[in-house]
N, C-alpha and C positions, 0 to 999 in steps of 0.2 A: 480160607485155607490156601496157602501158597503152593502152587504147582510148579515143579521144576522138572524139565525133561531129563532123561538119562543122558542125552547128548550134551546138555548144558553142564551136568555134573562131571562128565568125562572130560569135556573141554576145559573146565576150570581146573581139574586136577592135573591135566597134562601141561597146561600153561604155567601152573604153580611150580612144576618141576623143570621149567625152562624149555619145554618142548612144545612147539606149535603144530597141531595136526588139524586139518580140515576134514570133517567127516562127510563123506560123499552122500549126496541125496540119492534116493532111488530114482529109476527112470520115470516112474509115475509122478513123483514129486517134482522132478524137473519139468515134465510135460505140463503139469498143472501151473507151475510158476510162469511158464512161457505163454500161457493163454490168458486172454482178456475176457472176464465174465461179460456176458451179454444176456439181458433179460428179454425173452421173446414172448410176445402175446399171441395166442391163438384162440379161436372160438371153441374148437373141440366138438362142433356139431355140424360139420359140413363135409360129410363123406362124398367121395373118397379122398378129399384133400386134407381134412383134419377131423379126427373123431376119436372117441374113447372106445377101446375094444372091451371084450368081456371081462378082462382083468383090470379095467379102469386105467389102461395105459394109452397114452396118445399114439396114434398111428396116422398114416396117410401121406400123400404126396408132399404136402407142405412140410411135414415133420421130417421126412427123408431129405428134402432139399435143404432145410435148415441145418440138419446135422452135417450134411456134406459141406455146406458153406462154413460152418464152424470148424470143421476139420482142416480145410484148406486155408481159411482166413485166420487160424489160430485163435479162435474164440472158444469160450466155455459156455455152451448152450444151457440156459436156465429157462424152462418153459413155464408160462403162466397162462392158465385158462381164464378167459375174460368174456363177459357178455358182449355181444356184437354192438349193441347200442352205446356201450361205454368205452369201446376199444380205442377210438381216436382221442376222446377227451382225457383218458388216463395215460395215453402215451405222451400227450402234451404236458400233463401234470407230473411227468417223470416217474411214474409208477413202474415203468419198464422202458426198454431202449428201442425196441423194434416190433413191428407187426409183420409176421409171416403167416398170413391167413387168407390167401386168395383174394386180396383186396384189389379191386379194379382202380386204375389210376385216373379217376374222373377229374374234370377241371375244378369242381367244387372241393374235392379232397386235396388237390394240389395247393389250395390256398391255406390249408391248415398244417400239412405235413410234407416232408420231402420224400421222394421215391427213388429207389434204385432203377436201373434198367429193368425192363420186364423180364420175368422168369417163366411166364407162359401166357398164352393168349387164348381166349375163348369167347365166342359170340354168346348172346342171349337168345332165347327162343321161347315161343308159346308152346304149351303142352296141353293136350285135351284127352279125355277118355275116347276110346275107339268107337264107342256107340253114340258119339255126339252128332248133332246136326250142324255144328259149326264148321263152315268152310271158308268164310271170309273173316280175316282178322283185322279189318280196318276199324278205326274208332267208331264209325257210324254203325257198322254191322254188329259190334259188340256192346253197344250202349246199354242194352237191357240184360246183359250177362253179369255173372258174379266172377270177379277176378281175384285170384290169390297171389300174394307176393310176400317175401320175407322182409321183416322190419329193418329199416335203416340200410337198405341195399340200393345199388344202382338201378335195379329193376323196379323198386318202389318209386324212386324219383322219376324214372322214365314213364311209368304208368300214370303217375299223378299229373305229369305235364302233357303227355300226348293222348291219354285216355281219361280225361277228367270226368266224363259222364258216367263211367262204369262204377258200379258198386264194388267196393274192395274189401277183402278180408286180409288183415295183416297178421301173418304168422310169426312166431318167435324164432323158429329155426327151419332149416330146409326139410328135415324129416317130417315135421308137422305140416309143412306146406304140401309135401307129396301125399301124405295121408288125407289131407283135406280134399285133394283132387280125386283120389281113389274112392273115397266114401261119398262123394257128391256134395260136400259142403260148398264147393265152388265149381263153376263150369269150366274154367280155364285158368292156368297159372303161367307166370312169366318167370323164367329161371335161367341161370348160367347153364349152357348146353353141356359142358363137360361134367359139371357137378351132378346133373341128373342122368347122364348117359348110363352109368352103371346100374342105377335103379331101374331104368326102362329096359335095358338089354339083358340084365342078369338076375332080376328078382321076380318072384311070382307076383308080388303086389304091383310091380311096375309094368307087368305084361298087359295091364288094363289100358295103357295109355300110349300116346304117340306124339311126335313133334307135329306142329301145325304152322304152316307159313314159312317164310324165308328166315335165315339167320339175321339177327339185329346187331349191327356193328356201329352204332352212333357214338362217335368219339366224345361228344359232349357229356353223355351220361355214363358210358361204359369205359371211357378212356382208351388207352392203347395197349391193353393187357393188364395182367396182375403184376404188381411190384411190391417190394418190401418197403414199408413205411417207417420213417424215422422223424425225429424232431427237425424242424427247419434249420436249426443251427448246428446239427450234428454232422459236420462235413467229414470228420475223420472216419467214422463208422461207415458213412455212405461210400467213401472211396474204397475202403477195405472190402466191403460187401460186393461192390461192383467188380473189383478185381477177382474176388473169390468166385463170383458167378461166371465171369469170363473163363476162369480156369476149369471149373467143372463141366462147362460146355465143350471146352477144347479137348479135355482128356477122356471123354466118354462117360464120365460119371452121370451127367445129366441124362444122357440117352438110356442108361441102365435103369435109372429111377423112372423115367418116362415109360419104358417098356413094362415095368412092374404093374402099372395102373391102366395103361391105355395101349391098344393095338395100333396106334397111329401117333405121329409126332404132334405135340401141343405147343411147340415153340412158336 
């Protein structure tokens, strides 16, 4: 069935009568036409950075930053929830255009994808239950302990290389990792400090546990902060996103989003 819009019929009738009239688009239509669609992958299981709320809607720091960048950079955000293990391979396969999901810019990842400038920085840290006897977090002292890490993360890579003797349990997501520590499935976990901060500070479940040892900032494994990942040849989006990031930091938008989630700066 042929579908013809009212605008097309009117335009044809007016032109047939020798009169040319351009029908004005609505402001929303103009705004949509001015924006470039960008497909953004997020894990959706890494609170408070990206997660699904009770209404199954994406929320979190990463989501707010992405929306702010799309507003300033004149992109139309289209979010796609992706399993963490598949997130880089499917970016390279052109199933989406960018990853805004708290991805640390490790040297290994830089060989596969391009990154914007960092949009936040966070160390990694060991976490234990408060009733633990663990005081020394050196590889030798932990060799007989069970360590928990999340699959395909910088923390897993760090643990595999620097704590090779430890028995490891690989969890599929951060919430599962935290539960494993709380219920005693593992003795100690290694996690992004900002990611687990809210769980420890503001939840009943997290009150069981505490940070142990110094912050870990090894650039080889954890990179120089979290960045937005794009395909290596996507120079145009990389430039636009870097400019948009610079803009939201300059005009106070970034600080407002930061304050919504953390009582301290994470830049």
